[in-house]
C-alpha positions as CSV (number, residue, x, y, z in Angstrom):
1,M,-2.8,7.0,6.1
2,K,-4.0,9.3,3.3
3,K,-5.0,9.2,-0.3
4,R,-2.1,10.2,-2.7
5,Y,-1.7,10.7,-6.4
6,S,1.5,10.4,-8.5
7,N,2.1,10.0,-12.2
8,K,3.9,6.7,-11.6
9,F,1.3,5.0,-9.3
10,K,-1.8,7.0,-10.0
11,W,-4.1,6.9,-7.0
12,H,-2.6,5.0,-4.1
13,L,-2.1,5.3,-0.3
14,E,0.6,6.9,1.8
15,V,1.5,5.9,5.4
16,C,1.9,9.2,7.4
17,D,3.6,10.2,10.6
18,V,6.4,7.6,10.6
19,K,9.4,8.9,12.6
20,H,12.4,9.4,10.3
21,R,10.6,8.2,7.2
22,S,8.6,9.7,4.4
23,L,6.8,8.4,1.3
24,I,6.0,5.0,2.6
25,L,3.4,4.0,0.0
26,F,0.9,1.2,-0.6
27,H,1.0,0.3,-4.3
28,P,0.9,-2.8,-6.5
29,A,4.1,-4.9,-6.8
30,N,4.5,-8.6,-7.3
31,N,8.3,-8.7,-6.8
32,A,9.4,-6.9,-3.6
33,L,13.1,-6.9,-4.6
34,L,12.6,-5.4,-8.0
35,E,9.5,-3.1,-7.4
36,L,9.6,-1.9,-3.8
37,N,11.9,0.6,-2.2
38,G,10.5,0.9,1.3
39,C,6.9,0.7,0.2
40,I,4.2,-1.9,0.9
41,A,2.5,-4.1,-1.7
42,P,-0.6,-6.1,-0.9
43,V,-0.9,-9.5,-2.7
44,T,-3.6,-12.2,-2.9
45,K,-1.1,-15.0,-2.3
46,I,2.6,-15.4,-1.3
47,A,4.4,-17.2,-4.1
48,G,7.9,-17.3,-2.6
49,A,10.4,-15.1,-0.7
50,G,9.5,-11.5,-1.7
51,L,7.1,-12.7,-4.4
52,G,3.3,-12.4,-4.5
53,L,0.5,-12.9,-6.9
54,Q,-2.3,-10.6,-8.2
55,S,-1.0,-7.5,-6.4
56,R,-3.2,-5.2,-8.6
57,K,-6.3,-7.1,-7.5
58,A,-5.4,-7.0,-3.8
59,F,-4.4,-3.3,-4.0
60,S,-7.6,-2.4,-5.7
61,S,-9.7,-4.1,-3.0
62,L,-7.6,-2.5,-0.2
63,K,-7.8,1.0,-1.8
64,D,-11.6,0.8,-2.4
65,Q,-12.1,-0.1,1.3
66,L,-9.8,2.5,2.7
67,Y,-10.8,5.3,0.5
68,K,-14.4,4.9,1.7
69,V,-13.2,5.2,5.3
70,L,-10.9,8.2,4.5
71,E,-13.7,10.0,2.6
72,R,-15.9,9.8,5.8
73,G,-13.1,11.7,7.6
74,E,-12.1,8.7,9.7
75,D,-8.5,7.9,10.6
76,V,-6.9,4.7,9.4
77,L,-4.3,3.2,11.8
78,L,-1.7,0.8,10.5
79,V,-0.4,-1.7,13.1
80,I,2.5,-3.8,12.2
81,T,3.3,-7.0,14.1
82,S,5.7,-9.8,13.5
């Protein structure tokens, strides 16, 4: 993962080195169907299918923690399990 900036999302996170994919981003979104297009949005609570609460709060916490790790030059590994 790495830090990334865009005008739309400002500072956020990008998942890197995914085979056959690019621009998988972590950014705030409370409604997956309306606000995500292959990206990931942390939330504080699941409110229903594809719906979450307080995504900005959850994302801010995640970003603060991961940016500190990335700034130390450490790698961040994302492991997805079902």
